[in-house]
C-alpha positions as CSV (number, residue, x, y, z in Angstrom):
1,M,133.1,194.0,159.4
2,K,136.8,194.6,160.1
3,K,138.9,196.4,157.4
4,G,141.3,193.8,156.9
5,L,138.4,191.0,156.0
6,F,136.6,193.2,153.6
7,G,139.9,193.5,152.1
8,K,140.7,190.1,151.6
9,I,137.2,189.3,150.4
10,M,137.8,192.1,147.8
11,K,140.8,191.0,146.7
12,A,139.5,187.2,146.3
13,S,136.3,188.3,144.1
14,G,139.0,190.0,141.8
15,I,140.5,186.9,141.6
16,T,138.0,185.1,140.9
17,S,136.5,187.5,138.3
18,A,140.0,187.6,136.7
19,F,139.9,183.5,136.5
20,F,136.2,183.8,135.4
21,G,137.3,186.0,132.5
22,V,140.5,184.3,131.5
23,I,138.1,180.8,130.9
24,G,134.9,182.6,129.2
25,N,137.2,184.3,127.0
26,F,139.4,181.2,126.2
27,F,135.8,179.5,125.0
28,I,134.9,182.2,122.9
29,K,138.6,182.8,121.3
30,T,138.6,179.0,120.8
31,Y,135.1,178.0,119.8
32,L,133.4,181.0,118.5
33,S,135.9,183.3,116.8
34,K,137.0,183.5,113.3
35,E,140.6,182.8,114.3
36,G,139.3,179.7,116.3
37,I,137.1,178.1,114.0
38,R,140.0,178.5,111.4
39,K,142.5,176.4,114.0
40,L,140.1,173.5,114.3
41,Q,139.2,173.3,110.5
42,Q,143.2,173.0,110.2
43,G,143.4,170.8,113.4
44,T,142.0,167.3,114.1
45,G,138.4,168.1,114.3
46,M,135.8,167.5,117.3
47,L,134.3,164.4,115.5
48,D,135.4,160.6,116.2
49,E,137.7,159.0,113.3
50,E,135.0,156.8,112.5
51,T,132.7,159.4,112.0
52,K,135.8,161.6,109.8
53,K,136.5,158.5,108.0
54,I,132.9,158.0,106.8
55,L,132.6,162.0,106.0
56,H,135.9,161.6,104.1
57,E,136.4,158.4,102.6
58,S,132.7,156.6,102.0
59,P,131.8,156.6,98.1
60,E,129.3,158.9,98.4
61,A,131.6,161.0,99.8
62,L,134.2,160.5,97.1
63,E,131.7,161.0,94.4
64,G,131.0,164.7,96.1
65,T,134.8,165.3,95.9
66,E,134.6,164.6,92.0
67,F,131.2,166.6,91.5
68,Y,132.8,169.4,92.8
69,R,135.8,169.3,90.9
70,R,134.4,169.2,87.9
71,T,131.0,171.6,88.2
72,V,130.6,175.4,87.6
73,H,129.5,177.3,90.9
74,K,129.5,181.3,91.0
75,E,129.7,183.4,94.5
76,I,126.9,185.5,95.3
77,F,126.6,187.9,98.0
78,T,123.3,190.0,99.8
79,F,124.0,192.1,103.1
80,G,122.8,191.5,106.4
81,K,120.8,193.9,108.5
82,D,124.5,194.6,110.4
83,A,125.7,196.0,106.9
84,K,127.9,193.1,106.7
85,C,128.4,191.1,103.4
86,L,126.8,187.7,103.1
87,Y,128.4,185.5,100.6
88,A,127.4,182.1,99.1
89,L,127.9,179.5,96.6
90,H,125.3,179.1,94.0
91,Y,125.0,176.3,91.8
92,E,122.5,177.0,89.3
93,N,120.0,175.4,87.3
94,P,116.9,176.4,85.0
95,S,114.4,175.8,88.0
96,D,112.4,177.3,90.2
97,I,113.3,175.6,93.2
98,F,115.8,177.2,95.3
99,I,117.4,175.0,98.4
100,I,119.3,176.8,100.9
101,F,121.9,174.6,102.3
102,C,123.5,175.8,105.9
103,H,126.5,174.0,106.8
104,G,127.6,172.5,110.2
105,F,130.1,174.0,112.8
106,T,133.7,174.0,111.2
107,G,131.9,172.7,108.2
108,D,132.3,175.0,104.5
109,P,130.2,175.4,101.5
110,N,133.1,173.9,99.4
111,T,133.0,170.5,101.3
112,D,129.4,169.8,101.4
113,N,129.6,168.4,98.0
114,V,127.5,165.3,98.7
115,F,124.7,167.6,99.1
116,A,125.4,169.8,96.3
117,K,125.8,166.8,94.2
118,R,122.5,165.6,94.8
119,Y,120.5,168.6,94.7
120,Y,122.1,169.6,91.7
121,E,121.3,166.8,89.7
122,M,117.9,166.8,91.1
123,G,117.6,170.2,89.1
124,Y,117.2,172.5,91.6
125,N,119.2,175.8,92.1
126,L,121.4,175.8,95.3
127,I,122.0,178.5,97.5
128,M,125.2,177.2,100.2
129,P,125.7,180.3,102.6
130,Y,129.1,180.7,104.5
131,S,127.8,180.9,108.5
132,R,129.2,183.5,110.5
133,A,133.2,183.4,111.3
134,H,133.5,180.7,108.8
135,G,135.3,181.0,105.6
136,K,134.4,184.2,103.6
137,S,132.4,185.6,106.5
138,E,132.9,189.0,107.2
139,H,131.5,187.9,111.1
140,E,134.1,187.8,113.9
141,F,132.3,185.4,115.7
142,C,129.7,182.2,115.7
143,T,126.7,181.9,117.5
144,M,125.9,178.4,116.6
145,G,122.6,179.2,114.5
146,W,121.2,182.2,116.3
147,F,122.2,185.1,114.9
148,E,123.0,183.2,111.4
149,R,118.9,182.3,111.2
150,L,118.5,186.2,110.4
151,D,121.0,186.1,108.0
152,I,119.3,183.2,106.4
153,I,116.2,185.2,106.5
154,E,118.0,187.7,104.4
155,W,118.8,185.2,102.0
156,T,115.1,184.1,101.5
157,K,114.4,187.5,101.2
158,F,117.1,187.7,98.3
159,I,115.9,185.3,96.2
160,S,112.2,185.8,96.8
161,E,112.6,189.6,95.6
162,K,115.0,188.5,92.8
163,Y,112.6,185.3,91.8
164,P,109.2,186.2,92.7
165,E,107.9,182.9,91.8
166,S,110.2,180.7,93.3
167,K,109.9,178.2,95.6
168,I,112.6,177.9,99.1
169,I,113.5,175.2,100.8
170,L,115.7,175.4,103.5
171,H,118.0,172.4,104.8
172,G,120.7,172.9,107.4
173,V,122.8,169.9,109.0
174,S,124.1,170.2,112.9
175,M,124.7,173.7,113.6
176,G,123.2,174.6,109.7
177,S,120.3,172.7,111.1
178,A,120.1,174.5,114.4
179,T,120.1,177.4,111.7
180,V,117.0,176.7,109.8
181,M,115.3,175.5,112.5
182,M,115.5,178.9,114.6
183,A,114.4,180.5,111.2
184,T,111.5,179.1,111.0
185,G,110.5,180.6,114.1
186,E,110.4,183.7,112.9
187,E,108.3,185.6,109.7
188,L,109.7,184.3,106.6
189,P,108.5,185.2,103.1
190,K,105.5,182.9,101.6
191,N,108.2,181.5,99.1
192,V,109.6,179.4,101.4
193,K,107.7,176.0,101.7
194,C,109.4,173.8,103.6
195,C,112.5,173.0,105.8
196,I,114.6,170.0,106.6
197,A,116.6,169.9,109.7
198,D,119.1,167.1,110.1
199,C,120.7,166.2,113.1
200,G,120.3,169.8,114.9
201,Y,120.2,170.5,118.8
202,S,117.3,170.8,120.9
203,D,118.9,173.6,123.2
204,L,122.5,175.4,123.2
205,W,122.9,175.4,126.8
206,E,122.1,171.7,127.3
207,M,124.2,170.8,124.5
208,Y,127.5,172.6,125.4
209,G,126.3,171.3,129.0
210,S,126.6,168.2,127.8
211,V,129.4,168.1,125.5
212,I,131.9,169.6,128.4
213,R,130.5,167.2,131.2
214,S,131.6,164.6,129.2
215,K,135.5,165.8,129.1
216,A,135.0,167.3,133.0
217,P,133.0,166.8,136.0
218,K,129.5,168.4,136.2
219,F,130.6,171.5,138.8
220,A,133.4,172.5,136.7
221,A,131.5,171.9,133.2
222,D,128.6,173.9,134.8
223,F,131.2,176.8,135.9
224,I,132.9,177.0,132.3
225,L,129.7,177.1,130.7
226,K,128.9,180.4,133.1
227,C,131.9,181.8,132.1
228,A,131.9,181.5,129.0
229,N,128.2,182.5,128.6
230,T,129.1,185.6,130.4
231,V,131.8,186.6,128.0
232,S,129.9,185.7,125.2
233,K,127.2,188.1,126.2
234,I,129.3,191.2,126.9
235,K,131.7,190.6,123.8
236,I,129.2,189.2,121.2
237,G,125.6,190.1,122.6
238,F,124.7,186.5,122.3
239,D,123.3,184.7,125.4
240,F,123.6,181.1,125.0
241,R,120.4,180.5,126.6
242,D,118.5,182.3,123.8
243,A,119.8,179.5,121.1
244,S,116.7,177.4,121.5
245,A,115.7,175.4,118.7
246,V,112.7,173.7,120.9
247,R,111.6,177.0,121.8
248,Q,111.6,178.4,118.1
249,V,109.9,175.3,116.5
250,S,107.1,175.7,118.6
251,K,106.4,179.1,116.8
252,S,106.8,177.4,113.0
253,V,104.4,177.1,110.4
254,T,106.9,176.3,108.3
255,P,106.8,172.3,107.2
256,T,109.7,170.6,108.5
257,L,111.3,167.0,108.0
258,F,113.7,166.4,111.0
259,I,116.2,164.0,110.4
260,H,118.3,162.1,113.1
261,G,121.1,159.6,113.1
262,M,119.8,157.1,115.8
263,K,124.0,156.5,116.9
264,D,124.7,160.1,117.1
265,D,126.2,160.8,120.6
266,F,127.4,164.1,119.6
267,V,124.2,166.2,119.3
268,P,122.6,163.2,120.7
269,F,119.7,161.4,119.3
270,S,117.6,161.7,122.6
271,M,117.6,165.7,121.4
272,L,114.9,164.9,118.5
273,S,112.1,163.9,120.5
274,P,111.6,167.4,122.2
275,I,112.1,169.2,118.9
276,Y,109.7,167.0,117.1
277,E,107.0,167.1,119.8
278,A,107.4,171.5,120.3
279,A,107.0,171.9,116.6
280,S,103.5,173.3,115.9
281,C,104.4,173.0,111.9
282,E,103.2,170.0,109.6
283,K,106.0,167.4,110.3
284,E,107.6,164.2,109.9
285,K,110.4,162.5,111.0
286,L,113.0,160.2,109.6
287,E,115.3,158.5,112.8
288,V,118.3,156.8,110.6
289,P,119.9,153.3,112.2
290,D,123.4,153.0,112.7
291,A,124.1,156.7,111.7
292,G,126.3,159.0,113.7
293,H,126.9,162.6,113.6
294,A,125.9,164.4,110.4
295,I,126.4,161.0,108.5
296,S,123.0,160.0,108.2
297,E,122.9,160.7,104.2
298,L,126.7,158.7,103.8
299,V,125.3,155.5,106.0
300,H,121.8,155.5,104.2
301,P,122.0,157.4,101.1
302,E,118.7,155.9,99.5
303,L,116.3,156.2,102.6
304,Y,117.8,159.6,103.3
305,W,116.9,161.1,100.0
306,S,113.8,159.3,98.7
307,T,112.3,161.1,101.9
308,V,113.9,164.0,101.2
309,K,112.7,164.0,97.5
310,K,109.8,163.1,98.7
311,F,108.6,165.8,101.3
312,I,109.8,168.4,99.0
313,D,107.6,167.2,96.1
314,K,104.6,167.3,98.7
315,Y,105.1,170.9,99.3
316,T,106.2,172.4,95.9
317,K,104.3,170.4,93.4
C-alpha cells in the first residue's frame, strides 16, 4: 500500500473515531448522566401531551398529590455493593407486608403519589427507592434497570434482615418495571413473595432501537446506538445488550403479574408477549385497554388495583 493512501485511511479512521465518540458521549450525557436526567426532568419530558395530561391532571393523580402533601413519610438508606448510599422514602404502616416500588426513567419517589396513596391506604409499608442518577442517588449514571436491579436486591436484604417476618412485594413501572423484572432473575431472599411489572421493556437494545428509529432512518439509528453503547461500555461498564428482561425472567422463580397498556407505543405493547412467554415463574397478565405508557392505573384504576390486590393476597395470605 502506498504511504500516501495509508495516511489518508488513518486520517479518515481518526475522524470517524472522533465522530463516533462525540455521538456516543452526547447520548450518554443527555440520557444516562445525572446532569442529563435532571435537565430532562425540568424540560418537556419524553411523553406525548395527552399522556402527560393524564399523569398530572386526572382525578387519581390529583388525589395522589393531595395525599403526598398531608401524609408523613421518612427517608431511609442502605448501601450498595459499590459502597454508595442508596436512598428511599418510607411510608410506614404496622404491617409485615413491604412494597418496594421502583419509579420510571426521569421519575421520582416524590411524584409517584398515586401508588403511594393506594398502598398506604391498603395498610402496607411502602419503600420507594431513588433509581441511579435520579434525585438523591449518589450514582452518576443510570443503567435503565440493569445495575439498578442489584440495588433492589440490597433493599430486599435490608428489609428481610431488619424485619425477618416481612413479606416483600416488588412493583415497578416502565424502567422501574424492567428493574424489578431483571431483579427476579437473580437470587432473592425468601421474604420476596411476588412481583408486579407494569409496562417494562423486553430488551433495552430493541427498546432504544425502536425509539431512535422513530426519529431517524434505520442506518442512522443503528449507528447512533452502536456509538452510544461503545461509549457506555467504556465510561459506565454498561453494555446495553445485557439489559434483557426476557433473559432475566426466564430464570425467575418469583410469581409475577405483568401489566401493559394496550395503546402503549413508547414501550410498545408488543413487548409484553415475549416477556410473558419467557417467564419461568408462576405468572398472570393484565392487558389494559385504552391505556398509553405508564398510565394503566390512571385510565382504569379499579381494574388495576383489584387485580393487583388479588395477586398480592394470593402470595401473602
